[in-house]
N, CA and C of each residue as an Amber inpcrd file, in Angstrom:
protein
   378
 138.4710000  19.0400000 -29.6430000 140.3400000  19.1420000 -29.0460000
 140.5730000  19.4680000 -30.7610000 141.6770000  19.8570000 -30.8680000
 142.0200000  20.4460000 -31.7950000 143.4520000  19.9210000 -33.2440000
 143.1360000  19.3650000 -33.4240000 144.1250000  18.6340000 -34.4550000
 144.7420000  19.0430000 -35.7680000 145.5990000  19.1620000 -35.8950000
 145.9690000  19.4670000 -37.6660000 146.8640000  18.1520000 -38.1920000
 146.6830000  18.1040000 -39.6750000 147.5290000  17.0890000 -40.0580000
 147.3860000  17.1490000 -41.6210000 149.0370000  17.2890000 -41.5670000
 149.9760000  17.4260000 -42.9100000 149.3700000  16.5120000 -44.1160000
 149.6000000  16.9640000 -45.5390000 149.4250000  16.6260000 -46.2260000
 150.1150000  16.8300000 -47.5480000 150.4020000  16.0950000 -48.7970000
 150.8100000  16.4450000 -49.5100000 152.4790000  16.6460000 -50.0220000
 153.4290000  16.1090000 -49.7020000 154.1400000  15.7960000 -49.1630000
 154.6620000  14.5860000 -50.1990000 156.0810000  14.8920000 -50.8450000
 156.5350000  13.6020000 -51.8440000 157.3750000  13.9830000 -52.1880000
 157.9010000  13.3550000 -53.6290000 159.6320000  13.9410000 -54.7500000
 159.2200000  15.2240000 -55.0880000 160.0300000  15.5920000 -55.5920000
 159.5770000  16.7480000 -56.1720000 161.1310000  17.0580000 -56.8750000
 161.0960000  17.4890000 -58.2170000 162.5670000  17.8540000 -58.9950000
 162.8560000  18.6880000 -58.6060000 164.1410000  19.2750000 -58.2570000
 165.0320000  20.5540000 -57.9520000 164.3190000  21.6660000 -58.8600000
 163.4410000  22.6110000 -58.3590000 163.2170000  24.0460000 -59.9340000
 162.1050000  23.3570000 -59.6090000 160.5390000  22.4420000 -59.2560000
 159.4620000  22.2980000 -59.0670000 158.8050000  23.0210000 -58.2800000
 157.6650000  22.6270000 -58.1220000 156.3980000  22.8740000 -57.2750000
 156.1900000  21.7190000 -56.5970000 155.4370000  22.0440000 -55.1210000
 154.6770000  21.0940000 -54.8310000 154.2360000  21.9060000 -53.5930000
 152.7110000  21.1500000 -53.1390000 151.6210000  22.2420000 -52.8140000
 151.2600000  21.3520000 -51.4190000 151.3280000  21.5620000 -49.7560000
 151.2790000  21.4130000 -48.9760000 150.0960000  21.6340000 -48.4710000
 149.2190000  20.5510000 -47.7120000 148.3260000  20.9570000 -46.9500000
 148.5680000  20.5770000 -45.6470000 147.5780000  21.7610000 -44.2590000
 147.3990000  21.3970000 -42.4570000 145.7850000  21.5460000 -42.8080000
 145.0170000  20.5950000 -42.9410000 143.8600000  20.7210000 -42.3720000
 143.6940000  20.8670000 -41.4020000 142.5130000  21.3830000 -40.3390000
 143.3440000  21.7570000 -39.6670000 141.2780000  21.0720000 -38.1540000
 141.4410000  20.4250000 -37.6460000 140.0070000  19.8910000 -37.1130000
 140.0580000  20.2790000 -35.6660000 138.8130000  21.2970000 -35.3390000
 138.3850000  22.1960000 -34.0510000 138.7380000  23.4400000 -34.1770000
 138.5820000  23.9000000 -33.2930000 138.3900000  25.8450000 -33.2780000
 139.7970000  26.2910000 -32.7970000 140.7130000  27.1410000 -34.4120000
 142.0300000  27.5350000 -34.1370000 141.6560000  28.9960000 -34.3240000
 141.7570000  30.1590000 -33.3270000 142.1950000  31.1060000 -33.4070000
 143.0070000  32.0740000 -33.3530000 144.3050000  31.3480000 -33.4630000
 145.5700000  31.3750000 -34.0910000 146.1100000  31.2810000 -35.2140000
 147.3330000  32.0950000 -35.0400000 148.2830000  31.9380000 -36.4550000
 148.3350000  30.1740000 -36.7310000 148.8970000  30.0140000 -38.2590000
 149.1940000  28.8510000 -38.3190000 150.9110000  29.1440000 -39.1760000
 151.8480000  28.2400000 -38.2720000 152.9170000  28.3240000 -38.6500000
 153.6620000  27.1680000 -39.7970000 154.5480000  27.4760000 -40.4180000
 154.7010000  25.8530000 -40.7610000 156.9130000  26.0490000 -40.7770000
 156.6520000  24.7100000 -40.5480000 158.4310000  24.9040000 -40.4520000
 158.8000000  23.5120000 -40.6590000 160.2550000  22.5310000 -40.8670000
 160.6550000  22.3810000 -41.8740000 161.6910000  21.5410000 -40.1570000
 161.8300000  20.1290000 -40.8230000 163.5890000  19.3210000 -39.6910000
 164.2190000  18.9070000 -40.6590000 165.1250000  19.6520000 -40.9810000
 166.6080000  19.3310000 -41.9710000 167.3460000  18.7990000 -40.4890000
 167.9210000  17.6910000 -41.5220000 169.2430000  16.9720000 -40.8220000
 169.5270000  17.4590000 -40.7700000 170.7580000  18.0740000 -39.1530000
 171.9010000  18.4060000 -39.5700000 171.4070000  20.0050000 -38.9890000
 170.1630000  20.4410000 -39.1620000 169.4930000  21.8970000 -39.0740000
 168.1670000  21.8990000 -38.4630000 168.6460000  20.5260000 -37.8740000
 167.0710000  21.2140000 -36.4490000 166.0500000  21.3560000 -37.3400000
 164.7780000  21.7950000 -36.9680000 163.6060000  22.1850000 -36.7070000
 163.7260000  24.0040000 -36.8800000 163.3630000  24.3280000 -38.2870000
 163.5040000  26.1940000 -38.9090000 161.8900000  26.5640000 -39.4760000
 162.1320000  27.1660000 -39.0190000 160.2410000  28.5030000 -39.0110000
 161.0470000  28.7120000 -40.5830000 159.5560000  28.2040000 -41.5630000
 159.2390000  28.5290000 -42.9090000 158.7550000  29.7830000 -43.1980000
 157.1470000  29.4150000 -42.7580000 156.1110000  30.7390000 -43.1330000
 155.3010000  30.6590000 -42.0240000 154.2000000  31.4980000 -42.0980000
 153.4030000  31.3480000 -40.8150000 152.0780000  32.2850000 -41.8420000
 151.0090000  32.2790000 -41.5590000 149.6230000  32.9370000 -42.2870000
 149.1900000  33.3790000 -41.3530000 148.7070000  34.6320000 -41.0040000
 147.5200000  34.4290000 -39.8610000 146.2620000  33.8040000 -39.3710000
 145.4590000  34.1320000 -38.8810000 144.3700000  33.3450000 -38.4400000
 142.7830000  34.1680000 -39.4990000 143.3600000  35.3090000 -39.7450000
 142.2370000  36.0810000 -41.3120000 142.5990000  35.8360000 -42.2460000
 143.9750000  35.4290000 -42.7970000 144.6240000  34.5790000 -43.6010000
 145.5150000  36.3400000 -44.8380000 144.8410000  37.0840000 -44.2280000
 145.0760000  38.1670000 -44.9010000 147.3790000  38.5980000 -44.9290000
 147.6420000  38.4980000 -43.8790000 148.3810000  38.5860000 -43.9300000
 149.9530000  36.7420000 -43.1090000 151.1270000  37.2250000 -43.8920000
 152.1280000  36.2030000 -44.1030000 153.4960000  36.5780000 -43.5860000
 153.9700000  35.4630000 -43.5010000 155.6000000  35.8710000 -42.6390000
 156.6320000  34.7080000 -43.2560000 157.4520000  35.0680000 -43.7850000
 158.7420000  34.0060000 -44.1200000 159.8630000  33.7330000 -44.2310000
 160.2400000  33.2920000 -44.0450000 162.1870000  32.9130000 -43.2190000
 162.7120000  33.5920000 -44.6680000 163.6810000  34.3520000 -44.8980000
 164.6190000  34.6580000 -45.6610000 165.2770000  33.3590000 -46.5370000
 165.3130000  32.1090000 -46.4420000 165.1740000  30.7650000 -47.1410000
 164.2240000  30.7770000 -48.4520000 163.1430000  30.9940000 -48.0900000
 162.3890000  30.4030000 -48.7980000 161.0480000  32.1660000 -49.1570000
 161.3750000  32.5480000 -48.7300000 160.8870000  34.0810000 -49.3000000
 161.2190000  34.7000000 -50.9880000 159.6850000  34.5460000 -51.3050000
 159.4930000  34.9740000 -52.9830000 159.0720000  33.5380000 -53.8560000
 159.6130000  32.2400000 -52.7310000 159.4870000  30.7910000 -53.7900000
 157.8960000  30.0810000 -53.2900000 158.1710000  30.8180000 -51.8710000
 156.6810000  30.2650000 -50.8390000 155.8320000  30.8700000 -50.5220000
 154.9160000  30.6390000 -50.7620000 153.6350000  31.1590000 -50.7940000
 152.4850000  30.5930000 -49.2970000 152.0140000  30.6780000 -48.7210000
 150.8420000  30.1240000 -47.4150000 149.5590000  31.5180000 -47.8920000
 148.4380000  30.4430000 -47.3940000 147.6030000  31.0140000 -47.2190000
 145.9560000  29.8720000 -46.5090000 145.6840000  30.4850000 -46.1660000
 144.5780000  29.8660000 -45.9050000 143.4180000  29.2960000 -46.6440000
 142.1120000  28.6210000 -46.2960000 141.2430000  28.7050000 -46.7900000
 140.3820000  28.6580000 -45.5190000 139.6160000  29.7520000 -44.7780000
 138.7770000  28.9380000 -43.5280000 137.4480000  28.6110000 -43.9940000
 136.7330000  28.6040000 -45.1810000 135.8990000  27.9550000 -45.4840000
 135.9540000  26.0580000 -45.2640000 137.1880000  25.7000000 -45.6190000
 137.5000000  24.5630000 -45.5610000 138.6150000  24.0380000 -43.9780000
 139.0090000  25.0130000 -43.3720000 139.6710000  24.9110000 -42.4110000
 141.2180000  24.2490000 -42.8690000 141.6860000  24.8150000 -43.5760000
 143.1020000  24.5670000 -44.6670000 144.1030000  25.2510000 -44.5180000
 145.1250000  25.3400000 -44.1250000 146.3770000  26.0200000 -44.5100000
 147.2260000  25.0520000 -45.7090000 147.4870000  25.9910000 -46.4600000
 148.1850000  26.0390000 -47.5670000 149.9580000  26.2320000 -47.2720000
 150.7510000  25.5980000 -48.0510000 151.9440000  26.3460000 -48.2970000
 152.4300000  25.4610000 -49.8520000 152.3800000  26.6910000 -50.5930000
 152.8550000  26.5370000 -52.0580000 154.4330000  26.3890000 -52.2420000
 155.0710000  25.6030000 -52.4710000 156.2410000  26.2810000 -52.9110000
 156.5560000  25.7130000 -54.4960000 157.4720000  27.1660000 -54.8690000
 157.7210000  27.0700000 -55.8710000 159.0660000  26.9300000 -56.2320000
 159.8660000  26.9190000 -57.2700000 160.9870000  26.9120000 -57.6510000
 162.3330000  26.1570000 -56.7080000 161.5540000  24.7050000 -56.4010000
 162.4700000  24.3640000 -54.9940000 163.5920000  23.7420000 -54.9860000
 164.4070000  24.0730000 -53.8140000 165.9970000  23.8300000 -54.0880000
 166.0360000  22.2270000 -53.4150000 167.1710000  22.1440000 -53.5920000
 167.6460000  20.4310000 -52.6120000 167.5230000  21.0760000 -51.3350000
 168.2030000  22.3420000 -51.0570000 167.9900000  22.2700000 -49.6490000
 166.6240000  22.4690000 -48.2870000 165.1750000  22.5690000 -49.4400000
 163.9540000  22.6240000 -48.7140000 163.6000000  21.3370000 -48.4890000
 164.3670000  19.9250000 -49.0270000 164.4930000  19.2000000 -48.2070000
 164.0010000  18.6390000 -46.8000000 162.5290000  17.8930000 -46.6050000
 163.0980000  17.9110000 -45.4310000 161.1580000  17.6420000 -44.5380000
 161.4960000  17.4530000 -43.2610000 159.9540000  16.7000000 -42.7830000
 159.0590000  18.0090000 -42.2510000 157.8090000  18.4110000 -42.8250000
 157.2970000  20.0670000 -42.2180000 156.2200000  19.9120000 -42.0050000
 155.7650000  20.1310000 -41.1530000 154.7960000  20.4640000 -40.0750000
 154.0830000  21.9390000 -40.3480000 152.7130000  21.5220000 -39.8280000
 152.3080000  22.7770000 -39.2540000 151.8710000  22.8180000 -37.6280000
 152.0050000  23.8890000 -37.6090000 151.8430000  23.7000000 -35.7110000
 150.8590000  25.2760000 -35.7350000 150.0050000  24.7940000 -34.3850000
 149.3960000  26.7110000 -33.6280000 149.7980000  26.9800000 -32.4650000
 149.5270000  27.8280000 -31.7620000 149.1940000  28.3830000 -30.1530000
 148.2080000  28.6680000 -30.0470000 148.4370000  29.6600000 -28.7980000
 146.9740000  30.3520000 -28.6230000 147.4340000  31.4910000 -27.8410000
 147.9730000  32.0890000 -28.8240000 149.2680000  33.4300000 -27.9130000
 148.3720000  34.6390000 -28.8130000 148.5520000  34.3610000 -30.2460000
 148.3390000  35.2770000 -31.3660000 147.5890000  35.4610000 -32.2670000
 146.4880000  35.6130000 -32.6510000 146.1000000  35.6210000 -34.7850000
 146.9060000  36.1830000 -35.0850000 148.2990000  37.2670000 -34.9610000
 148.8860000  37.5860000 -36.3740000 150.3110000  36.6020000 -36.3970000
 150.8910000  36.9220000 -37.1750000 152.0170000  36.6070000 -37.2130000
 153.1800000  37.7440000 -37.0140000 154.3440000  37.2000000 -36.2330000
 156.2010000  37.9490000 -36.1850000 156.3390000  38.1590000 -37.0370000
 157.0290000  39.1430000 -36.7760000 158.2150000  39.6430000 -38.4450000
 159.1080000  38.1140000 -38.3930000 159.0830000  37.9700000 -39.7690000
 160.1410000  36.7260000 -40.3970000 159.4370000  35.8040000 -40.5090000
 160.2570000  34.7940000 -40.1230000 159.8460000  33.0360000 -39.7500000
 159.3350000  33.1940000 -38.1610000 158.1370000  31.7870000 -38.2690000
 158.1630000  31.6830000 -37.1290000 159.2030000  30.9310000 -35.8750000
 158.6600000  31.5110000 -34.6010000 159.5840000  30.8690000 -34.2210000
 159.3970000  29.7520000 -33.5530000 159.6680000  28.3970000 -33.0130000
 159.2350000  27.0060000 -32.7820000 158.9520000  27.1990000 -31.2360000
 159.5590000  28.0140000 -30.7390000 159.3800000  27.7040000 -29.4950000
 158.0580000  28.3670000 -28.6740000 157.5580000  29.4950000 -29.9870000
 155.7170000  29.7150000 -29.4030000 155.5110000  29.0980000 -29.8810000
 154.8120000  27.6510000 -30.4230000 153.9370000  27.3410000 -31.2010000
 154.3180000  25.5470000 -30.5100000 152.6750000  25.2940000 -29.6490000
 152.3180000  23.7640000 -28.7070000 151.8760000  23.0420000 -29.2960000
 150.5640000  23.1570000 -30.7490000 150.1580000  21.6890000 -31.2180000
 151.0690000  21.6790000 -32.3450000 151.1030000  20.6000000 -33.2230000
 152.2200000  20.1290000 -34.2070000 151.4250000  19.1840000 -34.6640000
 151.5120000  19.1200000 -35.6500000 150.9690000  17.9710000 -36.7910000
 151.8610000  16.7170000 -37.2330000 151.4970000  15.8970000 -37.2170000
 152.7360000  15.0860000 -37.1900000 154.0880000  14.9980000 -38.7290000
 154.0210000  15.8790000 -39.7930000 154.5050000  16.2090000 -40.2020000
 154.3020000  15.6730000 -42.0980000 155.0050000  15.7790000 -43.1340000
 154.7900000  15.0080000 -44.4430000 156.1500000  15.3620000 -44.7460000
 156.5850000  14.3230000 -45.1890000 158.1900000  14.1810000 -46.1080000
 158.1240000  14.9120000 -47.6090000 159.2040000  15.8380000 -47.7400000
 159.5730000  16.4030000 -48.6760000 160.8270000  15.6120000 -49.4730000
 160.8820000  15.5680000 -50.1520000 162.3090000  14.9930000 -51.1280000
 162.6640000  15.4950000 -52.1840000 163.7230000  16.0900000 -52.3030000
 164.0960000  16.9310000 -53.5590000 164.9000000  16.6970000 -54.6340000
 164.6980000  15.8490000 -55.5960000 166.3110000  15.4690000 -56.7440000
 166.1890000  16.4180000 -57.2610000 167.2680000  16.4000000 -57.6230000
 168.1950000  17.3760000 -58.2280000 169.1700000  16.7830000 -59.4070000
């Protein structure tokens, strides 16, 4: 049975950096998406990394600030958050699906993902 477990959340100053991890147990043959739940905005797609790790896609809100990559030897996907903004605060989730090993263009779509981690909280101080 596949499980996803996020970690690495916490308090970060505006302009600072934080690195989230998504540990994968079980066999995942699909892309991994990152999402965040923000009060008043619901859950929004942030980034996606392909099964191979060779390609990634980002939402316009985080492009050029966040980087997602995976270490398949460790079965872990990372979200490196740089130059964090106050509006980046929220609960971050990783998720997977069983439809495609590659990411679609731009931010991942929540409706396409079926297996979710429990989330990790990111708080940004200004």
